[in-house]
N, C-alpha and C positions, 0 to 999 in steps of 0.2 A: 634639323639640320640649319646652320648660319645661311643667309640668303647673300650672295654676291652681288655688290654693286658696281655697277659701270661709272666708273669716274671719268669726267671731263673737265676741262679747264672751268667750264661755267658752273661747276659744283661750288655751290657759296650759299652761305646762311641768307634766309630772306630777311629782308629789311621792311615790314609791311607799311613803314611810315613814308616809304617813296612813292604808295599808290596815291593817286589823287580820291579823295573824299567825293561821294555823290551827294551829300549834305541830306540823304535820305536816312534816317537814324537806323531803321532795320536793317538796310542793305549794309551800309557801313559797317554795323555790328557783324553781320554776316560773313564780309569780307574780311575783317579781323580775325573773325573765328578760323575761316577757311585758310589763311596765310599762317595761323599759328598752327593749325594741324599740318600743313607743309612743311613747317619748319622743324614740327617733330618727326615726320616721315625723312626728312633731310637728316636730321641728326640720328636717326636709327641706320640711316644708310652708312655712317662713319661708326658704328658700332658692331657690326656684325651679327645683327639680330635675327632671332629666328623667323621664317616665314610665315607663321600661324600669329605671331605677334605683328608683323608689318600687314598682314591683310586685316586683322583686327582693326588698325589704325586708319587702314584703307575705308573699312566699312563705317567708321565714324565720321571720315573726310567727307565720304559719299553722302551720309544722312546730311551734313550740314550743307553740301553742296547743292542737293536735291532741294533744300528748303529755300537756299538762296536764289535757286533757280526760279522756282514757284513764285516767290515773293517779288522778284523781278518782274518777270511775266503777269502777275497780276495786277501789279501796280502800272506798268505801262498799259494794260488793257483799260484798266480803270480810267486812265488819264488820255487815252487815245494817243499814245506814242505811235508815230507812224512807221518807225522801224521794227515794231514788235516781231513780225514774222522772220525777218533777217537775223534779229536778235536770238528768237527762239532757236533756229536753224543753226546759230553758233553752240547753242547748249547742247542739242542734239549731237552735233558734230565731235564736241568734247565727249560727252558721255558715251557716244559709239566707237569711239578711236581711242581716247587715254585711258579710261576709265577700265574698259574691257582689255585693252593691250596689257596695261602693268600687271593686271591678275594672271591673265595668261602666262605672261614672261615670269613672276614668281613661282607659279603652280608647276609650268612645264620644263622651265629651265634654271629655277632657282636663282634667277637674276633679274634685278628690276635698274631701270634709270629713273630718278624722279626729275631730272632734268626738263623734259618735255612737258610735263604737268606744271612744273613751276613757270616755264617760258610761256606757256599757252595763257595760263592764268592772269600771268603780269601783262600781257599782252591784250586780253579781254577786258582787264579793268581799266587801262590804260587807253584802249579804243572806245569798244562799244559801250562799256559802262560811263566812260567819260561823255560820249556823245547823249547818251540816255541822260545823265546829269545835267548836262546842258540844256536839253529840251526842258526838263523839269525846272530849272532855275529860270529860265525865260518865260514859262508859263506863270510860274510864282510872281514874277516881275510884271507881267500883262496877262492878267486874268481873264480877261476880255478873248483871249485866244482859245479859251478851254472850250472843248467840244460839248461837254456836259453840262 
């Protein structure tokens, strides 16, 4: 059975180029992968795609998402990022709120709204990840500040 997509005025394709780069190659690559997967999910929203296909795509998104979170957190821990715990809390919040809710909506109501996922991810990259990147850029420019 096709999934019904909740449409809002903010339903728009994702342009990953509008997001700041962290200048950390692995993290930037994972962000690009995540944004491409979100774009695919958004496209499926317009196509009346079957629930099992959407859930498969969400599984792929989650796998890359967890790799991204683990990579960011390991990098922050390795380099003594002071905002690590707050950043990790945002990752946990996202996982427990959005990732679970979207699956529940698809399975229980055959409905999903991709927009909260997109908004959270865009906000996280533009705020928390941008702050993290600024810290590491400053650290690269001033190596004497390194904890290790």
